[in-house]
Backbone as a ProteinNet text record, in pm:
[ID]
protein_1_A
[PRIMARY]
MGHRRKMILVICFKEKDREVIEKKWITIVEFKRQIYNEQKNIDGIWKIIKKWNDEISKEFNKLIERCKEAVDEVELVYEQIREAYHYTTSRRYRMVKIFSKCTGTDICFGWKIAYKVKKWLARDCC
[TERTIARY]
3156.6	3071.1	2958.6	2821.2	2717.1	2719.5	2731.2	2765.8	2563.3	2539.7	2424.8	2413.5	2306.6	2320.7	2207	2253	2148.5	2055.2	1925.5	1869.8	1858.1	1852.1	1856.9	1710.5	1603.5	1495.6	1520.7	1457.6	1484.4	1348.4	1265.7	1156	1121.6	1076.9	1070.7	906.5	879.5	751.7	714.6	651.6	632.5	583.2	595.1	587.5	447.7	346.5	203.8	235.5	262.6	317.6	379.1	481.7	591.4	458	389.6	300.2	216.2	176.3	57	112.7	227	300.8	325.2	360.8	453.3	321.2	190	100.5	43.6	59.2	82.8	170.6	274.3	318.8	444.5	518.5	617.5	672.6	822.9	915.3	918.9	1000.7	971	1071.8	1178.7	1231.8	1189.9	1103.6	998.5	918.1	857.3	780.8	813.2	913.8	990.5	1009	1069.9	1102.4	1015.8	880.2	773.3	716.4	757.3	686.5	782.3	971.6	988	966.8	925.7	905.3	790.4	675	535.5	586.8	691.3	682.6	774.5	828.9	881	771.5	695	611.8	465.1	505.9	408.5	489.1	602.4	664.5	685.5	637.5	638.6	504	410.7	261.8	263.4	334.7	339.2	403.2	466	570.2	494.8	345.2	281.6	199.2	130.7	51.7	116.4	227.9	294.8	289.7	336.6	355.1	238.1	131.9	-9.3	-97.7	-35.9	-76.6	0.4	109.5	168.8	149.5	103.2	55	-74.2	-168.3	-292.4	-333.4	-218.5	-155.6	-173.8	-65.7	-11.5	-139.8	-217.7	-346.8	-402.9	-425.7	-530.3	-464.7	-392.5	-306.7	-345.1	-308.9	-284.3	-504.5	-546.7	-717.9	-761.4	-658.9	-714.6	-684.7	-576.1	-488.4	-573.8	-584.9	-735.3	-852.1	-900.2	-1013.7	-954	-890.6	-858.7	-847.6	-772.5	-790.9	-890.3	-988.9	-1105.5	-1245.7	-1185.8	-1237.3	-1207.2	-1051.4	-1022.8	-1091.6	-1078.3	-1158.8	-1339.2	-1372.7	-1527.4	-1480.3	-1401.8	-1374.6	-1350.5	-1250.6	-1221.5	-1369.1	-1518.1	-1577.6	-1696.4	-1647.2	-1712	-1669.8	-1542.2	-1488.4	-1549.1	-1561.3	-1589.7	-1742.3	-1819.5	-1946	-1964.8	-1884.7	-1832.6	-1828.2	-1700.3	-1646.4	-1805.7	-1843.6	-1914.7	-2041.5	-2113.7	-2165.9	-2184.1	-2055.7	-1960.6	-1926	-1909.9	-1931.9	-1773.4	-1746.8	-1539.9	-1503.9	-1407.5	-1368.9	-1226.5	-1156.7	-1015.9	-897.6	-785.7	-629.6	-604.8	-608.1	-623.9	-614.7	-745.1	-804.7	-774.5	-793.3	-756.3	-585.4	-523.9	-361.9	-374.7	-472.8	-453	-552.5	-648.2	-686.6	-584.2	-508.5	-440.7	-332.4	-277	-186	-227.9	-353.1	-385.9	-423.7	-457.1	-465.6	-340.1	-213.5	-119.4	-59.1	-25.2	19.9	-73	-211.1	-313.8	-312.5	-305.3	-315.1	-452.6	-506.4	-637.5	-632.8	-761.3	-747	-763.9	-804.2	-786.4	-664.6	-595.3	-392.4	-352.5	-352.4	-315.7	-344.2	-489.2	-529.4	-510.5	-435	-395.1	-214.3	-187.2	-57	-85.5	-161.5	-139.9	-194.9	-248.1	-260.5	-142.9	-54.9	62.6	141.6	123	179	150.7	8.4	0.8	5.9	-11.1	39.9	155.1	293.2	417.1	417.1	409.3	427.9	383.3	240.5	187.3	284.7	360.7	412.4	567.8	641.6	772	754	630.3	605.3	559.3	557.4	509.6	622.3
1926	2041.3	1950	2015.4	1997.4	2119.4	2109	2205	2239.5	2322.9	2392.7	2428.7	2373	2388.8	2486	2614.7	2728.6	2656.3	2684	2616.1	2747.9	2729.5	2820.4	2785.8	2900.2	2838.4	2909.8	2851.9	2873.1	2789.2	2952.6	2943.4	3073	3002.9	3108.7	3207.7	3293.8	3388.5	3453.5	3436.6	3507.4	3624.5	3707.5	3867.7	3905.8	3851.8	3859	3837.9	3717.6	3683.5	3734.4	3784	3936.7	4039.7	4099.7	4211.2	4178.5	4099.6	4058.3	4031.4	3944.9	3946	4093.2	4214.4	4327.1	4440.5	4378.9	4469.9	4472	4313.8	4298.3	4397.5	4477	4537.5	4444.1	4306.1	4267.7	4199.1	4186.4	4147.3	4020.5	3995.1	3852.6	3775.1	3826.3	3789.7	3708.4	3797.6	3788.9	3666.9	3675.4	3624.7	3439.8	3412	3344.8	3286.2	3376.5	3298.9	3237.9	3337.7	3343.8	3136.5	3120.9	2993	2862.9	2929.3	2795.2	2741.8	2907.4	2870	2786.1	2796.7	2743.1	2576.4	2550.4	2423.4	2345.9	2437.9	2375.6	2338.8	2430.3	2377.1	2302.5	2261.3	2135	2017.9	2009.7	1912.6	1876	1969.5	1923.2	1893.4	1938.7	1861.4	1722.8	1705.4	1566.7	1476	1535.5	1446	1390.4	1506.9	1510	1367.1	1389.3	1320.8	1146.2	1127.6	977.4	954.6	1050.4	1003.1	941.4	1041.5	944	840.5	831.6	698.8	579.9	616.1	477.7	462.8	559.2	521.2	462	459.4	467	304.5	273.4	114.3	30.9	110.6	-6.2	-19.7	60.2	65.8	-20.3	-1.6	-73.2	-270.8	-278	-420.5	-473.8	-393.3	-450.1	-469.7	-393.7	-438.5	-519.9	-585.7	-692.7	-840.7	-817.2	-955.7	-957.8	-867.1	-902.4	-948.7	-875	-959.6	-1139.7	-1155.3	-1313.7	-1374.7	-1273.3	-1386	-1414.5	-1279.4	-1332.4	-1414.5	-1451.9	-1575	-1682.7	-1667.3	-1818.9	-1839.8	-1734.8	-1797	-1871.7	-1809.2	-1849.6	-2024.1	-2006.4	-2141.1	-2270.4	-2193.5	-2289.4	-2317.5	-2219.7	-2276.5	-2380.7	-2336.1	-2422	-2596.2	-2541.5	-2698.8	-2780.2	-2703.6	-2774.9	-2796.2	-2762.1	-2777.2	-2910.4	-2955.3	-3029.6	-3141.3	-3138.3	-3243.7	-3326.7	-3186.9	-3254.9	-3296.8	-3282	-3370.2	-3510	-3513	-3652.6	-3612.9	-3488.2	-3483.6	-3476.4	-3536.2	-3544.5	-3346.3	-3360.6	-3230.6	-3202.7	-3120.1	-3087.6	-3120	-3171.5	-3209	-3117	-2992.8	-2924.1	-2904.4	-2924.6	-2912.6	-3072.2	-3175.8	-3333.3	-3277.4	-3238.2	-3209.7	-3123.7	-3013.5	-2904	-2969.5	-3062.6	-3160.4	-3220.6	-3291.3	-3398.4	-3295.2	-3235.7	-3161.2	-3148.9	-3072.6	-3006.1	-3110	-3230.2	-3375	-3392.4	-3358	-3436.1	-3298	-3206.4	-3102.1	-3047.4	-3063.8	-2998.4	-2859.9	-2815.2	-2670.3	-2645.4	-2522.3	-2510.4	-2514.4	-2590.1	-2593.8	-2434.2	-2350.8	-2212	-2135.8	-2200.4	-2121.3	-2244.9	-2399	-2440.5	-2403	-2346	-2313.8	-2182.1	-2042	-1998.2	-2010.6	-2119	-2152	-2182.1	-2271.8	-2332.6	-2241.9	-2102.4	-1982.3	-1973.6	-1902.7	-1877.7	-1922.4	-2075.5	-2154.1	-2172.1	-2129.4	-2137.4	-2004.1	-1917.9	-1810.4	-1808.8	-1835.4	-1829.2	-1929.3	-2050.8	-2130.3	-2058.6	-1991.3	-1905.8	-1845.3	-1746.8	-1639.1	-1697.4	-1838.5	-1920.7	-1925.6	-1990.4	-2121.1	-2045.3	-1907.8	-1793.8	-1771.4
17.5	-5.7	-155.4	-140	-204.8	-273.2	-445.4	-538.9	-564.6	-564.9	-585	-764.9	-829.8	-970.5	-983.6	-1041.9	-1089	-1228	-1184.9	-1258.1	-1374	-1487.4	-1619.6	-1695.4	-1680.2	-1694.6	-1871.9	-1957.2	-2132.5	-2154.6	-2122.7	-2163.9	-2266.8	-2392.2	-2487.4	-2542.5	-2511	-2503.8	-2676.1	-2722.4	-2867.5	-2777.8	-2909.1	-2874.5	-2836.9	-2875.4	-2796.9	-2659.6	-2597.4	-2475.1	-2374.8	-2462.5	-2389.2	-2382	-2446.3	-2419.7	-2350.9	-2322.2	-2188.3	-2076.9	-2062.3	-1960	-1898	-2009.2	-1946.8	-1942.5	-1967.2	-1949.4	-1758.5	-1723.6	-1591.6	-1499.2	-1561.1	-1518.8	-1409.7	-1474.1	-1416.2	-1559	-1518.8	-1617.7	-1638	-1800	-1811.3	-1727.6	-1691.6	-1603.9	-1438.7	-1397	-1311.2	-1315.1	-1430.1	-1450	-1493.7	-1519.8	-1539.6	-1378.4	-1333.2	-1166.5	-1124.5	-1111.6	-1055.6	-1104.3	-1235.1	-1300.1	-1251.4	-1208.9	-1149.1	-1011.1	-940.7	-794	-787.7	-864.2	-893	-897	-967.7	-1020.1	-864.3	-799.2	-650.8	-590.3	-553.3	-488	-530.7	-677.6	-737	-678.8	-722.2	-692	-528.8	-399	-296.6	-275.4	-338.5	-301.5	-404.9	-499.5	-539.6	-432.4	-385.5	-247.6	-174.1	-96	-24	-72.6	-188.3	-217.9	-252.8	-307.5	-299	-154.7	-88	98.7	129.9	93.2	168.2	81.5	-53.2	-125.6	-62.3	-46.9	-12.7	157.9	238.1	374.3	357.4	305.5	247.6	185.4	120.9	77	170	240	353.2	428.9	528	576.9	505.2	389.2	264.8	309.5	260.7	299.6	419.6	529.5	618.8	706.4	611.5	621.6	585.1	444	371	415	500.6	539.7	661.9	731	853.1	802	654.3	634.5	607.4	522.3	502.1	648.2	771.2	886.4	943.6	912.8	950.6	853.7	734.3	650.3	722.2	719.7	784.3	936	1040.4	1119.5	1084.7	991	994.3	942	841	793.7	885.4	970.2	1076.1	1155.8	1164.9	1230.1	1112	1037.5	912.5	942.5	954.8	939.1	1077.9	1203	1308.5	1293	1270.6	1250.9	1123.4	1033.9	949.1	993.6	1103.9	1159.5	1276.9	1323.4	1458.6	1375.4	1231.6	1178.4	1116.7	1102.1	1048.8	910.6	878	706.3	676.8	557.1	544.3	568.6	623.8	677.7	558.1	601.2	483.2	554.5	489.4	566.6	627.7	602.4	706.1	864	874.2	964.4	1055	1001.8	1051.7	1056.8	1013.5	1123.3	1202	1222	1318	1450.2	1415	1456.3	1600.1	1483.6	1546.7	1655.1	1565.9	1639.1	1791.6	1770.7	1934.1	1987.1	1944.9	2050.8	2097.6	2051.2	2076.8	2177.8	2135.9	2212.6	2333.6	2320.5	2415.9	2387.1	2282.8	2237.4	2165.4	2162.4	2121.9	1955.8	1930.5	1778.1	1724.7	1771.3	1728.3	1701.4	1798.4	1755	1669	1647	1547.3	1423.6	1398.8	1281.4	1226.7	1366	1290.3	1260.8	1347.1	1254.3	1130.2	1134.4	975.1	810	920.8	822.8	799	915.9	865.8	757	814.7	696.2	580.9	534.6	433.9	378	433.9	376.1	329.1	433.8	367.4	258.9	262.6	158.4	1.8	49.3	-99.5	-131.7	-53.3	-125.7	-164.3	-94.4	-164.6	-234.4	-302	-420.4	-545.4	-558.9	-653	-723.7
[MASK]
++++++++++++++++++++++++++++++++++++++++++++++++++++++++++++++++++++++++++++++++++++++++++++++++++++++++++++++++++++++++++++++

């Protein structure tokens, strides 16, 4: 069985603070209880804010990953243009081109696989 600990509020007030509280027609004990209950509410709000922050950061990371993939697609097109006009191409593109000729797969498919391998290697090497 779980044991519930009672929270003991040890809050000290000065005499002038006590007088102000009692002028509001509330006892010191009730005032302390209200402070304790508000702390629970604030803790609940912090939990909600942290949950939202986690969700937003996950979605932001997904957005960044998609942007990286889009840049990779643009890089593929750039490499294809360079290759069409007989400029030197990257080693990665040459490898993807050879792979696509050997297997008959699409260059875009090979480029995406090469991107994933490059990303995987970057994570594991660090």
